[in-house]
C-alpha positions, 0 to 999 in steps of 0.5 A: 347420395343426395335426397333428390337423386343427384349423383355423387362425384365419382359414383356412376348412377344405376337405375333400380326400379324399387323403393329406397331400402330404408323406406321399403315395406318388408316383402312378403314372405312365402305364400301360406299353404292355403294359397299356394294354389291361387297365387305366387309369392311376391318378392323384392329384388335381391339388389333392394338389400340394404346391406349391399355396399353400392360405392364398394363397386363404385356405383350409386342406386337410383331407386323408384321416383328418382332421376334416371336420364343420367344413369349408365345402366338399369338392373331389373327394370319394369315396363309396367305403369307405376313400377318403373315404366316411367324411369325405364323410359327416361333411361332408354330415351337419354341413352339413345340421345347421347348415342350410347348403349343402354346396359341392362341386367335383368334377373330371371325366375325366382329361386326361393319359389319352390312351389310353381313349376311348369309341367308342360315345358311352358315358361315359368319366369319371364322378363317383358321387353319394351316396345312390344318386342316380346319377352325374355322366358325361362323354364326352370331346369332340374336340380344339378345342372352344370352349364358351360360357357358358350363357344362365342362368349368373349370379352365382358360376356365371357367374364360374366359367365365365368363369374356365374359358373362360381355360383353355389352348386345348388343354385338354380338355372332356367332354360332361356328363349324369346317369346312373342307378345299377344295384344288383346284389343276390345275392338277387334281380334287379338294380335300376335306379334312375333319376337324380335332381336336375338339372344346371344348365349353366354353359358348353356346347358348340356342340351346347348340351351342358353341359361345366361344370355344377352337379348340385343334388339334389331337396333342394336342400341341395347343389351339386356343380360338375363342372369339367373335368380339366386346369384349373390348381387355383388357378382353382378355389381363387381362385373358391371363396374369392372367389365360391363360398364368399361367395355359398353358404356365407357363414356358414362365413366369418363363424365363422373371420373370413376375410378374404374374408368380406363382411358387409354390416353391417359394411362401410365406405362406402368398401368398399361403394362400391369393391365396388359399382364393381368389380361394375358394371365386371365385369358391364359387361365380361362384357356387352361381351365377350359382345356382341363374342363374338356379333357375331364369331359372327354375322359368321362365320356370314355370311361363311363360306359365301361364303369357302368357296364362292368360294375352295374351291368346285366346281359348284353351291357355286361358282355359287351363291357368285359369284351371291350375290356379284354379286347383293350388288353390285347386279346382277341375277342369274338362273339360266340353267339355271332360265330355260331349263330345261336346261343349253344355255348358261352358268350365270348371265345378269347384267343392270345396267339394260339391260346384260346378260352371261352368266357361265360359272363353272368350277373346275380343281384345277390350271391353267385350261384355255384351252379354257374360253374357247371354251365361253363364246364358243360359249355367246355365239354360240348365245345370240341363238337361245335368248333373242332378246328378251333380247340380251347385250353379252358374257360373263365367265368365272370360274375357281376355279383351283388350288382345292386350294392355299392361296388365298395360294399360287394364281397371281394370274392365271388365264391367263399365256401372253402371246399367249393373254391379248392375244387375249381378248375377254371378262374373266376373273375369279378367285374370290379377287379376287371375294372381296377385293372383296366382303369390302371391299364394293367393289361398284363393282370387282365391277360393273366387272369384270362389265360390261367392254366386250368387248375391253377389256383389264385388265377385272379391275382396271378400276373403273366410275364410282363410284356408291357408295363402298366399304362402302355396299351399293348395294341395301337387302338382306343382302348376305352371306346372303340370306333365300332363295336368290338364283335364288328371289328372281329367279324370284318378281321375274319372277313379280311 
């Protein structure tokens, strides 16, 4: 690069409104503790890092005070006087005169500023837009956000989104929107102007809000890519040279005969074939990655209610999870409270053909009380008086014991006192065991545990004669997520 800012042959000029790294003063570190309540840290753009190898990307940076009329793109531009406003104006004017699109990359937020957070949803980061068009505003999102590709992202935009999905896991994100601008006047009331243009999402968070997007003015002659701070500059520069510029400002590449320029009429058959094959490979990879991502999301959505209900649930949540699993195993499950209209008996009535069982579902933050067995036995004794036309052959106790511990830290057996265990006349099943059988689709094991003959030992590990192989649902239904709540299904069956 020449001292005057002349463009080196083969390299595309890019406007960066900061002092040349070799002459710039060191950026200020984080503000001291005494100043945290009064001002925020001022930072230098990450694109001002002297370690960046611009020529590796086929680019030539034009710093503050250098010529920008022949630049093909701008990074982190400023509309403020003495901070790059003049350079930005020359860049926009020149691209408009050439009939080219003005390609801009703007960093949103400050990843290193852990002090400032908006507590009321207001923007804590913004990128002012030229011509009183407003600003791209951002609200920093909580840690752990996992964005996904926007449905309509394609071409260079989709490529940018995929690259940014590979940022480090703890990198921050900002929810983006376009805000208007209020102009103060010394001679009259303030004037508020609504934002113009549109914000096109590239990556979105779980609520559908854009976290990476491109702002396009009503004139359509600019594209402002808003990317989150904390991103490796080489990710952006690599995208700019290989995707952004070729798609949006290919004329700039031709003017300098840039090695990244792709002119179809000058390509050899070998280049065309290799480029098409590479594009097909990337497209198929993106599609497969998206398919697997959607598949994982759907599988997790089906499994999570049962996993949480069985392993951490209490009360109605636990009862519903148990009922869903038993129903998935091919058992008919009826809510006893709904059946009787009160809470006079156990939680569930489970049947397989003419064989019926009462199921009592309990939870305990610590070790399970032995009195729970007495509760189930009392229900078994009173059931003939309550529903003599529907006799039961026994009962089952399901206890989510030690539910405040991690599931892997809980004792495998609910009761361990030898004399008490040897005297049991009903199976006692931990929800963790039910969950393991359910996630492995071992329906026979679930039926064996529930339908064990009263007094049979080892009920929770007994196996019934295999009527179906593990992994094959015994009934044609979505075992993990019934369309309706299980007790509504049973009520509808009785009504039919």
